[in-house]
N, C-alpha and C positions, 0 to 999 in steps of 0.2 A: 331814623326809620326804624319801626318797630320789626319784629320776626325774627331775631337772632337767636341762635341756639349754640349754648355751648357745648365743646367735646363731651363735657362732663353730663350734661343734661342729655345729650344723644345716646351716650353708652348707658345711662341710667333706663332710658325707655326702651333701649333695645335689649336690656339685659335679659329679659324673658324668652327673646327670640331665638338667640343662640346661633348666630348666622356667621359662618365662616367668611361669606363674602363681605360681611362688614370690615373686614380686614383687607379688602381687594382681591383682585384675581378674578375678578367676574368675568372679564374677557381675555383672549388669549394675546401673549405677548408677541412681538414680531420676532422671527428666527434669528439666532445669533448669527453673525458674519464676523470676519476680520475687526478687530478692534482699532479704532482711531488714536491718533496721539492723543496723551492727556492734555487736561486744560488746568493742572494743580499749579501750585506755587513755583516761583523761578528755582528754588532750590529742592523741588520735588515736594510730595505729599499734597494735603489740601490746601487751597488758596485761601480759604474760609472755614472757620471753626465756630460753631455757636450753639444756640439754644433757642428753642420757640417760646415765643410768650403770649399768652392768650388775654384779649381784650373783650370780656363781654359783660352784660349786666349782673350775671352771676345768680344763684339760686336764692340768696337773701341780699338784703341790703350790705351787710357786712363783708359777704364774700365777692360782691361785684368790685369790677374795676374801681381804683381810686388813683387819683393823678398823685396823691403824695406817696402811695404804696409804690406806685410804678417807677416813681423817679429814685426810691431807693433800690429796688429792684434792680434797675438797670445799671445803677452804681455797681452793686455787687456783681452781675453779670460781665461788667467791664473790668473792675478792679480786683475781684477774687476768683472769679472762674477764667478770667484770662480770655474770654470769647472775643473774636473780632468781628461777628457778625450775630445779628439777631432776626429771627422770623417774627414779625409782627403780624397776629392773624386774629379773625373775630369780627364781629359787627360793630357798626355805629361809627361813622365817618369822622366825628369828631374824636371818640377815643383811638382810633386807628391813626388819626394824624397826629394827635398829640405825643402817642408813644413813638411813632415813628421819628417825629422831629427831636424829642429828647434823645432818641437813640443816636439819631445823626450828629446831633450838637455835642455828643460824647465822643466822637469820632468813630463811632460802630458802623461797619455796612449793614445795610438794611434790607431784609426782604419783607415787602409789604403786599399782605394776601387778605383781600376782604371774604369774608364766609356768612353771607346772609342766606339762609335756610329757609326753607318751606314757605317761600312767597312767591308771588307770580314770577314767570321769567323776566318779564320786562324791569321789574322792580328789583331784581337781583341784577341785572345789567346796569341800570341806573346807578345803583350802589358801587357797582365795579367803576363806572366812569367817575363818580364822584372821590373815590379813593383814588384813583390813577390821576387825576388832576393834583390831587396834594403830593403824590409822588413825582410828578414832573415838576413843580414847585421846589421840591427839595432838590430834584437833579438839578436844576437850572442854577439853584444856590451852591452848587458844589459837593453835595452829598452823594455819597456811595449809595446808590438804591437801585433794587429790581423791582419789579411789579409782577406778582403771581395773580392770573385772572379768577383763581379760585382754587377748589380742592374737590376731587371725587365727586364730579357732579352727579353722577349715576345715584347718589345716596342722598345728597343734599338739594337737588334740584328738582321740582315737580316737573310731570310731563315727560320724564325720560323713561321711568319706570313708573306702573300704575301706583297710585296711593297719595292721600293728601299730606302726610307728613313722612318724615325721615323713618319713623318707625314702621309706619304702614308699608312703605316701600321695601324696606328690609324683610318684612314678614311676607310680602307678595314673592321676593325673590327667594327666600327659603322655601316656599312652597312650589316654585315653578312657576307662578301666575305671571309670567312675562314672556315677551318674544325676544330671544337674544338678538336675532337679526335686525329688528325693528328697534331694538333698544341700541346698538351699535349706531344703526343711522341717526336715531334721534341725539346721541352723545355726540357723535361727529358733528352734527349741525350745530349744535349748543356751543362746544367747544369754539367752533370756527366763528360763532357770533360774538362770543367773549374775546377771542383773540382780535378780531376787527375793532371792538370797543376798545381793548386795552391799546392798539396801536393808535386808535384816534386821538387819545388823550395823554399818551406817555410815549417819550423819546429813547428811553434807555432800553436795558435788556428786559425782555418778556418771557414769562413761563407759565406753566400749569402744575398744580400738585396732583399727579397722578397716582392712583393705586397701584401698586407694584401688580403687572400684569394687563394693566388697562392697555388698549390698543388707539394709541393716539399718533394724530400726523404732526409730528415734531418739527415739520419744515414750517408750521404757523408760528414757532417760537424760537428765541435765540438760545435758550438754555433748556435741557431735557431733565426734567425733575421727577422724582420718584419718592413716595412715602414708603420708607423699606423697612418691614419687621422680620425678614428672614431669618430662619434658625439653621445652621449648618454645623457639623463635627468637625469640619475641615476648612482652612484658608481656600483649597482649591475648589471646594463648593460653593463657597461665597463668589468667588472670581467668575465660575461659570455663570452663576444665576445672574450677575450683573452686567457680564458682558454684552448682552444684547441691546442695553441703552448706549453704547458707545457707537453703534453702527451709524449713527447719523453725523458723525464727525463734528459734534457740537459739545461744548461742556456740559458735565453732567454732575446735578445738585442731588443729594440725598435731603430732602426737604421734610422728612420725619425718620427718625428711628429710635429705637430704645426697648426698656423691658419694664415690666411691673415688677412688685417687691416681694418676690415669695420663691421658696424652691421650684423649680420647673417652668417658670414664668417665661424664659426666653422660648422654649420649647412650644409656649401658646402663642408667641409672636404677637400680631395685632389683635388677637381675641383675649389676650391675657386679662383684660378687664372683666370679661364675663363670668366672675366667680363670685358675683354678689347676688343675694337673693332681696331683691327688691320688693317682694310681696310682704316682706315682714318689716315691722316698725318697732325699733330702728332696724335698717338693712342689716343682714348678716353676711358675712363671708361663707361661702359653702365649702364642703369638702375636708374641714381640719387641715387647711393648708398651713404651711409653716413660714411666717415672715423671715426673709434673707435679702437684708441690703447687699451683702457681698454677693449675691448670686447677680442682682441688677448690676452692681459695679462691675462685674467680671464681663459680662455680656457687653457692656457698652465698651469697655475698652478694647475687647475684642475686635467688635465690629469696626471700631475706628482704626485701630492698625490696618484692617482690611482698605477701608477706604483710603488712608493714607498710602498705601503700597500701590493703588491704582491711580494715584494722582488725580483724584477727582476734583471737581471744583470747588465743591462746597458741602458740608455736612451740618445740619442743624438737629440738634437733640430734642426730642419730644420728652418731657415738656419742663419747664423751670419750676411752677408751681401749680397744685391743684386743690384750690381752697376748699371746694366742696366733697373733698374726700380726706377727711381727718384721720389722723394717727390716734389709735386708741391703745392701751394697755390690755384690754381685752381682746385676743385674737380674733372672736367671732365679730366682733366690731370695729376692728381695724381697717378701715376702707382705704387706708393708704397703702394696704398691699395690693389693692387693685388699680393703683396710681403709678402712671409712668412718670411722675415728677422726681426729679433729683433733690428736692427738699420736702420735707413732711410737714403738714399743717398741724399745729397745736391749737385745740381750742383753750381759751382762757375763761374757765369756769363755764357758767351758764349765761354770760353776758351776750354772747355771739361774737364776740371780738376773737382774735387769733392772731398768731405769729407764726413764723417757719422757722425750721431748723436744719441744716445741711446733712443729708443722707451720705453714705459711704461713696455713692455714685457722684456726688457733688467734688468730694475731695479726689476722685480719681480724676474725674474730668478736668478739674482744675490744674491738675498734675500735668496730665496730658497736654493740655493747652498752654500751659506755661511752660514747659519743655518745648513746645514747637514755637513759641513766641521768642525762645531764646536762641533757636537756631540761626545761624547766619542767613 
């Protein structure tokens, strides 16, 4: 099916809008109550530790999904990053299926999440059903797999907020051109439809990738999942922020977390990407930002320690690689600064070909995951 949108393409289109709601928090979270028992590993800490891996057509033929590159990347995710799970997300049932199958065959736990955007709701649900059937085949073959019915529907699904595209919907939200009560009603209805489709084709653990602060009826799902980009100066503040998600007495998964690659990026949270001026060609980094791989690595390891201390079910870092945000020596054009990936894309001359190199965050995460894997 056509109509997919990469996270990079979405962020590029939204860059001129500058909407904080694009990072989540459009709706109000449920009040905090006493936390339920954790669902982490038997020795405490997270049960699954991993990374997100995007499968889309890409901005150019060379930056799109490639089966050969995918196999190489999953080998690295398994052997060098020491991940135990991978979140396979994007559009195109064949791409999603091939990537999830390869990950499962390597023994990785899999989160499979279709993200078909800016298409009619029926088409999005059909795409979910096809993806869910593949997840069910993997599950019946013995793979450890969960199905997520989608991600942040307010932004990506037409008919919830006015606008024919994600960018138009963001603009309408930023200008207040929407009815919050009606939006919540429509969101609840579509989440319910998606959950029903997921249940009809998949017999394993079901979830939904909510933005931090979204109001979701988690009674429809087996796992409470949140895309979390919060920034606090103390561990106690993180614990207070995340406590409401435990009120359902279900496993809690952090389905996205991370930081961009410049000083001050963690404070920007899910809006760290909004530092690129896409009206210029080539696009330019705004504001004289300073690249800092150390800042990215430090934030990631800090929040991982918080997740471990809460004995959460899973945490998947966003993102492994961002081919459409290459690293450049010239700071103005170093789009990797606005990237959440833990490897940097290096273009090989003018051919359009590229390779990646690990950032400090890659090594920090590999060390954290490796130590966790060696624990009894």
